[in-house]
C-alpha positions in Angstrom: 11.2 3.9 -5.9 10.4 2.8 -9.4 11.5 5.3 -12.2 8.7 4.4 -14.6 6.1 5.2 -11.6 7.7 8.2 -10.9 7.3 9.4 -14.3 3.8 8.3 -14.5 3.0 10.6 -11.3 4.9 13.5 -12.8 2.8 13.4 -16.2 -0.6 13.9 -14.3 -2.1 17.2 -13.9 -3.1 18.9 -10.7 -4.4 17.8 -7.9 -3.9 14.2 -9.3 -0.3 14.5 -9.0 -0.3 15.4 -5.3 -2.7 12.7 -4.9 -1.1 10.1 -6.5 2.3 11.0 -4.5 0.6 11.1 -1.1 -1.0 7.7 -1.8 2.5 6.3 -3.2 4.0 7.7 -0.3 1.4 5.9 2.4 1.9 2.4 0.5 5.8 2.6 0.7 5.8 4.0 4.1 3.4 1.3 5.2 5.3 -1.7 3.4 8.7 -0.4 3.1 9.8 -3.8 1.0 7.0 -3.6 -1.4 7.4 -4.4 -5.0 6.5 -1.1 -6.9 6.2 -1.6 -11.0 4.0 -0.4 -13.9 1.4 -2.9 -15.1 -1.5 -2.1 -17.4 0.1 1.6 -17.8 -0.5 2.4 -14.0 1.6 1.9 -10.7 0.9 -1.7 -9.0 2.0 -2.8 -5.9 2.8 -6.8 -5.6 -0.7 -7.4 -7.5 -2.6 -6.2 -4.7 -2.8 -2.3 -5.0 -2.8 0.2 -8.0 -3.0 3.9 -8.4 -4.7 5.5 -11.4 -4.9 9.0 -12.2 -8.1 9.8 -14.0 -9.5 12.8 -15.7 -10.8 14.5 -12.6 -10.0 11.9 -9.8 -7.5 9.0 -8.6 -8.3 5.7 -7.7 -6.4 3.6 -5.3 -7.3 0.2 -6.0 -7.2 -3.0 -3.8 -7.4 -6.8 -4.2 -10.6 -8.0 -2.1 -9.7 -11.6 -2.8 -10.1 -13.2 0.4 -11.8 -10.2 2.3 -15.3 -10.8 4.0 -18.4 -8.9 2.6 -18.5 -6.5 5.5 -14.7 -5.8 4.7 -15.5 -5.2 1.0 -18.1 -2.6 1.9 -15.2 -0.2 2.6 -14.6 0.2 -0.8 -16.3 1.7 -4.2 -17.2 -0.6 -7.1 -18.5 -4.2 -7.1 -15.8 -6.0 -8.9 -15.1 -9.6 -7.7 -11.3 -9.2 -7.4 -10.5 -5.4 -7.4 -12.5 -2.3 -5.6 -11.3 1.1 -5.1 -11.2 4.4 -3.3 -11.8 7.5 -5.4 -10.0 10.8 -4.3 -11.1 14.0 -6.3 -9.1 16.2 -3.7 -5.8 15.9 -1.6 -7.7 16.8 1.7 -9.9 13.8 0.9 -7.2 11.3 1.6 -7.7 10.0 5.1 -4.2 8.6 5.8 -5.3 6.4 8.7 -8.1 5.0 6.8 -6.0 4.1 3.8 -3.2 2.7 6.0 -6.0 0.4 7.8 -7.3 -0.7 4.6 -3.6 -1.4 3.1 -3.1 -3.7 6.1 -6.3 -5.3 5.9 -5.7 -6.3 2.2 -2.4 -7.5 2.9 -3.5 -9.7 6.0 -6.3 -11.2 4.2 -4.7 -11.9 1.0 -4.8 -15.7 0.4 -2.2 -15.5 -2.1 0.3 -12.6 -1.7 0.5 -12.0 -5.5 -2.8 -12.9 -6.9 -2.5 -10.5 -9.8 0.9 -10.3 -10.7 
């Protein structure tokens, strides 16, 4: 686990801290060898996922490169390359859905590190 990412999460207020920790654990559990680092001030995972603590929520971002439109509809936003899921409370994190979407993005990514 990256020390800078740990420090970033520790600085978050509640409930963002708990949400960030849960999302981080899901990513690291799903992909045990994934590269975790800070980029643009937030935790990034191989250019495919990011976690950002905001004022009243946490976004888990996903690369949507290579996804079909029907797959992209699982996410919020209308970005061409990145979309996200927004969580305001820890109980909103549906682990099965998050893991399913993490795997979908990894499988469909045309280039494993498009945004490194």
